[in-house]
N, C-alpha and C positions, 0 to 999 in steps of 0.2 A: 495122633497127636500136634494140638495146634504150639504157637510158640508163648501162646498166654496157659496156655495148661503147664507146658515145662517148665513157663520161669514158675509156677503158683506149686509146681512141684516140688523144684529147687529150692523154693522159699520153704516150703516144710520139712525138707532135710534139715536142712540147716538149723533151724532154730531149735533143731532135739539133737541135747547132750549125751552122750553116752554115760551110762550108769557105771559107779562099782559095783561087783558083784554082792559086797558089805560093804554098808554105809559105816561107816565111821566117826569117833566123836575124839576128838584132841582133850589130852590127858588133862587137864584144867580144866575143862566142861565138865568132868563126870561124873562129879558130885555138888555142879552147880545148879539152879533151879533152870527145870526145862519148859520151855511155852513150846505152845502150835497157835499160831499167828496167823487170824485169815487175810487173805489178798484173792484180788480177779482169776487168779490161776488155782485157788486150793490154798490148802493152809500151809505155811513154808516152819516148819522146826529149828527155835531157839535157843538159845544156853543167855543165863545174866551169872555173872560172877562178881560179884561184890553190890553193894547200895551207892548210891548217890551217881554223879553225873557220871556218864561213860566214855569210852572210848567203842567205838559198832567198825565192828570190821568185814570187810564186806569181800569175797573172796571170788576168783576169777571161773571161766569156763572151765568145765569137766573138772572142776577142784569141789574143798567140801571146806566146814569151819574146821578139816584138822590141820590143813595149811597155818592157823594162828596159834596153836600150840606153843613154841615158843616165844612170841610174841607175848598171848597171855601171860604166862608166866610170868614175864620180868615185869608186867604192869600189876601184878596179883603178890608184886615181891615188893611194892613200894604202895601199895595202898587203894591204884589208881581202878575204879571198876571198869569189866568190859564184856560188851558186851557182839555174840557172834551167831550166824544163822546158816543153814543152806538157803542157796537159791532154790527159784520155782525149776523143779524138773532135776533139781540135784540132792546128792545125799539122802538125808532121809523126811528131803520137802516134799508134797505133790506137785503135781503140772508134767505134764507135759510135751510144754517148750517153754524157752526162753530168748528171749529180746535184751537189748538194753533197757526197750519200754517194758517188756514185762518187770524186767529183773529190780530197773527205780522204783515201781511200784512198793515190789517187796521191801527195798531199804527205805523207803519210804514209811511202809506199813511197822515192820521190826523197831522203828525213830521212835514214830508215835508210842507203839505200845511199852513198849522196855525201855524208855526215856527217864531224865532229861540223858541228852547226848551230846555233849562238848564236843567230841572231833569225831574222824572216820578215818579208819585203816585201809586203803583198797589195794588185789594187784588185779592185771592185766584186767580182763573184762569188766571188774570190777569197779575199776575208772569210768570208764563212760557212765553207766550203768548210772554210779554215783552223780556224773555229772548230772543227767539227763534230772535226775531228783533235787538236784540243788538248782538246776534250770527253770522248777517247780514251786519251789519257797520254800525247800529243805534250807532251814538253818543252820548252820554248824559257825565254831570259832577257826576252828584247824581241821584242816585236811591232807594224809601220806598218801599219796597216788605211788603205786612200785608197777613197774613196766607195764604202761596203760599207755593203749592205742587209741589212736586220734578214732578210730569204727571208720574205715572204710571199704567192712569188706572185703577184705584181703582174701580171709578165711575162706569166703563161697568160691573164690575164683581157684583157688585151690582143689576146694572139694567139688567144682566142675570138672579139671584137668585132670582130676585122680580118676574121673568116670568115664570121660571123651563126653562134656558136656561144650556145648557152643560156645563162646564167649559171649553172640548174640543173646543166647536164654541168660545167663548172668545180668546181662547190662539190663535187660527185658525187668529180672527177678528185682533190681535195683530200682527201676521205675514203677512197678508194682509195691515197693514197700512203700516207699519216700510218699504213694499217693497214698497210703494206706495210715502214716504213720508220722509224716512228714520228716523233713531231713535235718541230721544232728552231725553237726563236724564240730570233734571235741576241741581241736584249736579255735575254735570262731567262737565257743560260748566260752571256754576259758576266759574270754577277755569281761565277761562280764560276769565274773564270781568273784566274788568276797571275802571268804575264806583266808586265812593262813594258808599257803601252800609249801609243802619240802613234796619235790619229783625225784625220786630214786631211777635210776635204771643201768642194767650193765652192757657193759660195752658189746662182751660176748653173744649178747640174749638168741636165740636162735629162731624166736616165736616172733616176736615185737620188736623192729629195730630201734634205736637208741632216739635215733634222732625223733622221731614221736613224743617221747618225753621230753627231746629237751624241746621241739616244734612247741608243745603243751604249755610248756613252764613259760617259756617266750611270749606267751602272749597272754599268763595269768597273772596279772598285778601284784607285784612283789614277792612274785612264789622263786622259792629254789628250789636250784637243778642239782643234786649230785650223779658223776657217772662213774658205778665201780668198774671193775674187772674179774671176771674170772669167774662168776655166780650163776649165768645162765638168766633163763627167764623164772624160776620157781625158787632157785636155793636161794635166791637174794632175798628173801620174803622170810625167810630162816636163818638166815647168818649171822651171827653175836654181833659183830661192829656193825653192821644195819640196824640191828635190832635195839642195839646202844643207840644208835642217833636219832630212830624213830624215838623213841623213850625222852631223850632229852629236848625232842624238840616240842613236842606232846604236853611234856608237864614246865614248858618253857623255856626250855634253857640253848634253846635255837638250833639248826639244825648239825653243826658241825659241832 
C-alpha cells in the first residue's frame, strides 16, 4: 500500500466516531418537539425546548444530546429556549463520518432550521466545529466554549500510535486533509470572531490540555477564561457551579 493509500485509510478511520449501542435523549428533551434536519451528510436529529430566541448546544466527539440535560433543565427553569442536536454520525443522526467541517455544516443547518439562535454552548470538538460555522457567517451574540481543543489533530497521532502506524502516514494524512478542506486553527480564527465569549476548562482535563482553551481565549477579543479543577473533560459540562456560571453569562450577568 502506498503512503497516500495509508494516509487516506487513516483519514477515513479517524473521521468515524464510535456510536453508542443505544442512542439516548436527555430528560428535558423527551417531551420537546423533535426534528429531522437535512444536511450534506444526511438528516440530523434535533430537539427544541421552548419558543423564542434559543441557546444552541453542540456536543463533542462520540457524545450526544444527553450531555446537555442539566444545562437544558436550568435554562428551561428561567424560560430560555434550548435547541440540541446529535452531530452527523452520532446518536440518532444519520451519517458515516464527522469532521469539524461536516459538523460545522450541521451547526449551521440546525441554527437555520430551529432559530432564532442568540447563543451557542459547545463542548470539546463542538468548539472548533462552531468556530468554523462562525467563520462561515453564522451570527450569534454569545458563545460558551467548554474544554475546547484548538484542532491540531492530536487524536490522529494517538490513533496511529495505538495501531503502529508511522508518523509519516499521519503527516501525509494531514497534508491531504488540508488540501481537500483548507487549514483551520482555532487560535488563529479566534482573533476574527465577534460574539462575546466565555471559555471554561478544567486543569485536570485528561483529553484536552487546558492551555488550549487559554490560547483560544487569549486570541478571542474580549473573551473571559475560567479555569476550574477536579472536573475533568466531560463532568465540567454538567457541574452545577459551572452551569450557574454559564446561565449567568447567557442571560447577561457575565461569567462570574
